NUSE-452543 format. One line per 3 residues: number of its first residue (from 1); their letters; for each residue y, z negated, x of N, C-alpha, C, O, CB. Coordinates in nm, 4 decimals. Glycine has a CB too. Layout:
BEGIN
NUM> A> Y,Z,X,Y,Z,X,Y,Z,X,Y,Z,X,Y,Z,X; ...
***
This chain:
BEGIN
1> MMN> -5.6549,8.1959,-5.4041,-5.7716,8.1755,-5.4051,-5.7560,8.0643,-5.5366,-5.8185,8.0716,-5.6424,-5.8315,8.1345,-5.2571; -5.6573,7.9625,-5.5000,-5.6225,7.8422,-5.5469,-5.5720,7.8647,-5.6809,-5.5996,7.7821,-5.7680,-5.5298,7.7750,-5.4612; -5.4812,7.9957,-5.7162,-5.4435,8.0203,-5.8437,-5.5580,8.0388,-5.9217,-5.5494,8.0020,-6.0389,-5.3576,8.1266,-5.8535
4> IIH> -5.6623,8.0871,-5.8837,-5.7610,8.1491,-5.9509,-5.8583,8.0004,-5.9967,-5.9237,7.9934,-6.1008,-5.8393,8.2765,-5.8435; -5.8507,7.9156,-5.9173,-5.9352,7.7651,-5.9513,-5.8578,7.7292,-6.0322,-5.8954,7.7178,-6.1489,-5.9613,7.6439,-5.8413; -5.7278,7.7007,-5.9961,-5.6666,7.6297,-6.1243,-5.6533,7.6911,-6.2571,-5.6539,7.6119,-6.3514,-5.5381,7.5938,-6.0980
7> IEG> -5.6433,7.7973,-6.2797,-5.6204,7.8656,-6.4037,-5.7618,7.8505,-6.4665,-5.7824,7.8150,-6.5826,-5.5669,8.0231,-6.3859; -5.8445,7.8781,-6.3858,-5.9849,7.8553,-6.4577,-6.0152,7.6907,-6.5134,-6.0665,7.6498,-6.6176,-6.1099,7.8985,-6.3378; -5.9618,7.6229,-6.4003,-5.9794,7.5038,-6.4908,-5.9030,7.4421,-6.6058,-5.9428,7.3558,-6.6839,-5.9835,7.4174,-6.4207
10> IIL> -5.7867,7.5021,-6.6013,-5.7119,7.4883,-6.7669,-5.8030,7.5583,-6.8309,-5.8736,7.4932,-6.9079,-5.5474,7.5583,-6.8032; -5.8249,7.6831,-6.8216,-5.9161,7.7560,-6.9337,-6.0316,7.6718,-6.9948,-6.0393,7.6773,-7.1175,-5.9864,7.8858,-6.8705; -6.1261,7.5920,-6.9272,-6.2196,7.5489,-6.9525,-6.1902,7.4231,-7.0126,-6.2581,7.3795,-7.1056,-6.2922,7.5553,-6.8584
13> GMR> -6.0634,7.3443,-6.9504,-6.0517,7.2136,-6.9870,-5.9931,7.2508,-7.1865,-6.0188,7.1875,-7.2890,-5.9168,7.1203,-6.8527; -5.9314,7.3460,-7.1698,-5.9048,7.3594,-7.3152,-6.0196,7.3989,-7.4291,-6.0466,7.3640,-7.5441,-5.8030,7.4607,-7.3210; -6.0714,7.4918,-7.3304,-6.2570,7.5622,-7.4368,-6.3147,7.4049,-7.4725,-6.3682,7.3714,-7.5782,-6.4434,7.6844,-7.2840
16> ESN> -6.2903,7.3249,-7.3627,-6.3915,7.2032,-7.3984,-6.3370,7.0978,-7.4923,-6.4190,7.0204,-7.5417,-6.4339,7.1244,-7.2672; -6.2307,7.0871,-7.5180,-6.1161,7.0200,-7.6389,-6.1804,7.0083,-7.7386,-6.2470,7.1030,-7.7804,-5.9853,7.1001,-7.6866; -6.1761,6.8681,-7.8129,-6.1965,6.8623,-7.9578,-6.1643,6.9883,-8.0318,-6.2414,7.0565,-8.0993,-6.1166,6.7547,-8.0140
19> EPN> -6.0284,7.0091,-8.0060,-5.9488,7.1063,-8.0647,-5.9182,7.2387,-8.0215,-5.8040,7.2815,-8.0050,-5.8503,7.0594,-8.0774; -6.0532,7.3198,-7.9987,-6.0118,7.4446,-7.9240,-5.9126,7.5052,-7.9973,-5.8091,7.5236,-7.9332,-6.1215,7.5435,-7.8995; -5.9120,7.5468,-8.1272,-5.8083,7.6460,-8.1870,-5.6561,7.5942,-8.1366,-5.5679,7.6730,-8.1027,-5.8206,7.6468,-8.3673
22> KYY> -5.6426,7.4646,-8.1375,-5.4977,7.3932,-8.1060,-5.4348,7.4999,-8.0031,-5.3259,7.5553,-8.0181,-5.5118,7.2196,-8.0274; -5.5451,7.5228,-7.8704,-5.5041,7.5774,-7.7432,-5.4664,7.7378,-7.7497,-5.3858,7.7890,-7.6722,-5.6221,7.5511,-7.6410; -5.5539,7.8279,-7.8794,-5.5761,7.9536,-7.8678,-5.4613,8.0234,-7.7722,-5.4910,8.0994,-7.6800,-5.5854,8.0074,-8.0060
25> TQR> -5.3185,7.9854,-7.8085,-5.2158,8.0836,-7.7788,-5.2088,8.0305,-7.5692,-5.2051,8.1100,-7.4752,-5.0322,8.0438,-7.9110; -5.2093,7.9380,-7.5649,-5.1788,7.8945,-7.4355,-5.3129,7.9648,-7.3639,-5.3033,8.0434,-7.2696,-5.1601,7.7178,-7.4222; -5.4435,7.9221,-7.4265,-5.5468,7.9950,-7.3276,-5.5766,8.1060,-7.3424,-5.6812,8.1328,-7.2832,-5.6597,7.9503,-7.3175
28> YRH> -5.5286,8.1958,-7.4009,-5.5187,8.3512,-7.4256,-5.3895,8.3870,-7.2908,-5.3853,8.4896,-7.2229,-5.4558,8.3937,-7.6273; -5.3188,8.2984,-7.2849,-5.1967,8.3400,-7.1874,-5.2480,8.3372,-7.0465,-5.2268,8.4217,-6.9595,-5.0637,8.2358,-7.1977; -5.3258,8.2163,-7.0362,-5.3858,8.1771,-6.9222,-5.5092,8.2823,-6.8866,-5.5123,8.3337,-6.7748,-5.4312,8.0286,-6.9416
31> TKS> -5.6080,8.3116,-6.9833,-5.7024,8.4176,-6.9685,-5.6452,8.5444,-6.9441,-5.7184,8.6279,-6.8910,-5.7827,8.4276,-7.0783; -5.5423,8.5722,-6.9689,-5.4862,8.7017,-6.9387,-5.4049,8.7090,-6.7907,-5.4017,8.8166,-6.7310,-5.3878,8.7372,-7.0605; -5.3454,8.6001,-6.7398,-5.3429,8.5699,-6.6028,-5.4686,8.6000,-6.4992,-5.4807,8.6779,-6.4046,-5.3159,8.4348,-6.6027
34> FNE> -5.5456,8.5146,-6.5528,-5.6782,8.5046,-6.4783,-5.7449,8.6232,-6.4388,-5.7898,8.6536,-6.3283,-5.7713,8.4364,-6.5529; -5.7446,8.7018,-6.5735,-5.7861,8.8513,-6.5450,-5.7237,8.9244,-6.4550,-5.7915,8.9884,-6.3746,-5.7770,8.9287,-6.6495; -5.5899,8.9289,-6.4512,-5.4819,8.9785,-6.3738,-5.4984,8.9611,-6.2420,-5.5057,9.0589,-6.1675,-5.3656,8.9257,-6.4073
37> LTK> -5.5076,8.8187,-6.1903,-5.5783,8.7570,-6.0831,-5.6926,8.8252,-5.9908,-5.6938,8.8546,-5.8713,-5.6324,8.6515,-6.1415; -5.7784,8.8373,-6.0837,-5.9345,8.8548,-6.0468,-5.9853,8.9651,-6.0558,-6.1010,8.9948,-6.0261,-6.0204,8.7860,-6.1160; -5.8541,9.0736,-6.1217,-5.9027,9.2150,-6.1766,-6.0338,9.2242,-6.2535,-6.0897,9.3337,-6.2589,-5.9199,9.3104,-6.0609
40> RLP> -6.0883,9.1165,-6.3144,-6.2150,9.1283,-6.3657,-6.3601,9.1544,-6.2711,-6.4711,9.1893,-6.3114,-6.1943,9.2342,-6.4553; -6.3234,9.1298,-6.1590,-6.4143,9.1412,-6.0799,-6.5561,9.0385,-6.1035,-6.5296,8.9466,-6.1810,-6.3434,9.1254,-5.9582; -6.6495,9.0371,-6.0702,-6.7540,8.9348,-6.0610,-6.7233,8.8851,-5.9266,-6.6694,8.9377,-5.8292,-6.9073,8.9872,-6.0798
43> PEL> -6.7823,8.7461,-5.9529,-6.7391,8.6448,-5.8091,-6.7723,8.6858,-5.6677,-6.6995,8.6595,-5.5720,-6.8145,8.5015,-5.8131; -6.8645,8.7391,-5.6614,-6.9229,8.8091,-5.5594,-6.8184,8.9115,-5.5014,-6.7800,8.8907,-5.3863,-7.0498,8.8753,-5.6103; -6.7722,9.0122,-5.5649,-6.7108,9.1200,-5.5398,-6.5798,9.0318,-5.4972,-6.5411,9.0266,-5.3804,-6.7070,9.2328,-5.6623
46> LYS> -6.5246,8.9723,-5.5904,-6.3923,8.9119,-5.5582,-6.3688,8.8257,-5.4369,-6.2624,8.7986,-5.3812,-6.3564,8.8351,-5.6636; -6.4877,8.7902,-5.4095,-6.4946,8.6767,-5.2901,-6.4759,8.8000,-5.1755,-6.3825,8.7878,-5.0963,-6.6702,8.5631,-5.2769; -6.5553,8.9068,-5.1672,-6.5890,8.9911,-5.0688,-6.4382,9.0711,-5.0699,-6.3814,9.0752,-4.9608,-6.7362,9.0818,-5.1021
49> EMI> -6.3800,9.1255,-5.1686,-6.2412,9.1498,-5.1640,-6.1271,9.0837,-5.0539,-6.0662,9.1345,-4.9598,-6.2067,9.1135,-5.2905; -6.1285,8.9372,-5.1157,-6.0532,8.8370,-5.0472,-6.0859,8.8290,-4.8925,-6.0110,8.8245,-4.7949,-6.0800,8.7035,-5.1146; -6.1916,8.8289,-4.9013,-6.2386,8.8120,-4.7330,-6.1868,8.9612,-4.6789,-6.1564,8.9503,-4.5602,-6.4450,8.7872,-4.7024
52> KLS> -6.1738,9.0509,-4.7115,-6.1317,9.2011,-4.6558,-5.9872,9.1601,-4.6588,-5.9302,9.1865,-4.5529,-6.1753,9.3562,-4.7591; -5.9222,9.1111,-4.7371,-5.7679,9.1246,-4.7147,-5.7140,8.9761,-4.6593,-5.5979,8.9408,-4.6391,-5.6856,9.1698,-4.8696; -5.8176,8.9140,-4.6448,-5.7586,8.8028,-4.5242,-5.7526,8.8823,-4.3643,-5.6638,8.8877,-4.2792,-5.8878,8.6459,-4.5108
55> ESF> -5.8635,8.9272,-4.3700,-5.9108,9.0066,-4.2040,-5.7860,9.0970,-4.1914,-5.7204,9.0911,-4.0874,-6.0866,9.1270,-4.1991; -5.7563,9.1649,-4.2729,-5.6835,9.2637,-4.2539,-5.5191,9.2203,-4.2101,-5.4352,9.2719,-4.1363,-5.7010,9.3429,-4.3798; -5.5222,9.1053,-4.2917,-5.3694,8.9963,-4.2709,-5.3296,8.9491,-4.1255,-5.2223,8.9234,-4.0709,-5.3908,8.8353,-4.3545
58> YK> -5.4842,8.9485,-4.0795,-5.4607,8.8833,-3.9343,-5.4549,8.9702,-3.8549,-5.4389,8.9381,-3.7371,-5.5543,8.7933,-3.8807; -5.4638,9.0839,-3.8842,-5.5194,9.1527,-3.7415,-5.3805,9.1785,-3.6952,-5.3608,9.2324,-3.5863,-5.6289,9.3083,-3.7495
***
């Protein structure tokens, strides 16, 4: 979960910079990592999936 939050912050920071095209390659790489981590699930489904995985880990 922390990796997802961290990468999302990086992407948003690059997007909001004064020179968004300067970071295009880095933003693409981080967006690709973000999509791999989240499997492009909406936040609600991703959170539910994380809870299920966490519960199965501790059983």
